[in-house]
C-alpha positions as CSV (number, residue, x, y, z in Angstrom):
1,X,13.7,-11.2,-24.6
2,X,14.1,-9.1,-21.5
3,X,16.7,-10.3,-19.0
4,X,17.1,-8.9,-15.5
5,X,19.3,-9.7,-12.5
6,X,16.9,-9.7,-9.6
7,X,19.7,-9.3,-7.1
8,X,19.8,-5.6,-8.3
9,X,16.2,-5.2,-7.1
10,X,16.9,-6.5,-3.5
11,X,17.2,-3.2,-1.6
12,X,16.0,-2.7,1.9
13,X,14.9,0.4,3.8
14,X,14.7,0.4,7.6
15,X,11.7,2.7,7.5
16,X,9.4,1.2,4.9
17,X,9.1,-1.6,2.3
18,X,10.7,-1.1,-1.1
19,X,9.4,-2.0,-4.5
20,X,11.8,-2.2,-7.4
21,X,10.4,-2.7,-10.9
22,X,12.0,-5.6,-12.9
23,X,9.7,-5.8,-15.9
24,X,7.0,-3.3,-17.1
25,X,5.3,-3.8,-20.4
26,X,1.8,-3.6,-21.8
27,X,0.8,-7.0,-20.5
28,X,2.9,-7.9,-17.5
29,X,4.3,-6.1,-14.4
30,X,7.1,-7.8,-12.5
31,X,8.8,-6.4,-9.4
32,X,10.7,-7.3,-6.3
33,X,9.0,-6.3,-3.0
34,X,11.4,-6.1,0.0
35,X,10.2,-5.9,3.6
36,X,12.4,-5.9,6.8
37,X,11.5,-7.9,9.8
38,X,8.6,-6.1,11.6
39,X,7.2,-4.5,8.4
40,X,3.8,-5.3,7.1
41,X,1.9,-5.1,3.8
42,X,-1.7,-4.1,4.3
43,X,-4.4,-6.3,2.8
44,X,-5.3,-5.2,-0.7
45,X,-6.6,-6.5,-4.1
46,X,-5.1,-6.5,-7.6
47,X,-8.5,-6.1,-9.3
48,X,-8.5,-8.2,-12.5
49,X,-4.8,-9.2,-12.3
50,X,-3.6,-12.5,-11.1
51,X,-0.6,-12.4,-8.8
52,X,2.2,-14.9,-8.8
53,X,5.1,-14.6,-6.3
54,X,8.3,-16.4,-5.5
55,X,10.1,-15.9,-2.2
56,X,13.7,-15.1,-3.1
57,X,14.9,-14.9,0.6
58,X,13.5,-14.5,4.1
59,X,10.3,-15.6,5.8
60,X,6.9,-14.1,6.6
61,X,3.2,-14.8,7.0
62,X,1.1,-14.4,3.8
63,X,-2.6,-13.8,3.9
64,X,-4.8,-14.6,0.9
65,X,-8.4,-14.2,1.8
66,X,-8.9,-15.6,5.3
67,X,-6.0,-18.1,4.8
68,X,-2.7,-17.3,6.5
69,X,0.4,-19.4,5.7
70,X,4.1,-19.1,6.5
71,X,6.2,-18.5,3.4
72,X,10.0,-18.8,3.1
73,X,12.7,-19.0,0.4
74,X,11.5,-21.1,-2.5
75,X,7.8,-20.8,-1.7
76,X,5.7,-19.9,-4.8
77,X,2.1,-18.6,-4.6
78,X,-0.6,-17.7,-7.1
79,X,-3.7,-15.6,-6.1
80,X,-6.5,-14.3,-8.3
81,X,-7.0,-10.6,-8.5
82,X,-10.2,-10.4,-6.5
83,X,-8.6,-12.2,-3.6
84,X,-7.5,-10.0,-0.7
85,X,-3.7,-10.3,-0.2
86,X,-1.4,-9.0,2.5
87,X,1.7,-9.7,4.6
88,X,0.7,-9.3,8.3
89,X,4.1,-10.4,9.7
90,X,7.7,-10.6,8.5
91,X,9.9,-12.9,10.5
92,X,13.2,-12.5,8.6
93,X,13.9,-9.8,6.0
94,X,12.0,-10.9,2.9
95,X,12.3,-10.3,-0.9
96,X,9.4,-11.4,-3.1
97,X,9.5,-11.6,-6.9
98,X,5.9,-10.6,-7.9
99,X,4.3,-10.9,-11.3
100,X,0.9,-9.2,-12.0
101,X,-0.8,-10.3,-15.2
102,X,-2.5,-8.7,-17.0
103,X,-0.7,-5.6,-15.9
104,X,-3.1,-3.5,-13.7
105,X,-4.6,-0.5,-15.3
106,X,-4.1,1.6,-12.1
107,X,-0.6,3.3,-12.5
108,X,0.0,3.1,-8.7
109,X,1.0,-0.5,-9.1
110,X,3.8,0.4,-11.6
111,X,5.5,2.9,-9.3
112,X,8.7,2.1,-7.4
113,X,8.8,2.7,-3.7
């Protein structure tokens, strides 16, 4: 078992988003993504990895493909790897627990910001 207090991963930076790795093994990558109000996350794909996220705090707009929805604390989302994913608007500082499985082969996804 691997146990992690996600509160330790909730760290904000006024200048850019932060990404704090919670779990990183051969099969699964789990991290907390933190964005301040006004920040954005550009549209991107996770290739062959499915994305599951849970909003820990805050609110934002989430874009998956052409669909844009408001997300807030307690919202859970699952998107397939080929779907384009982004956060065009953050209303209130937001922290997202994100799980990518299988773990992406591109090492850029495993780096903290």
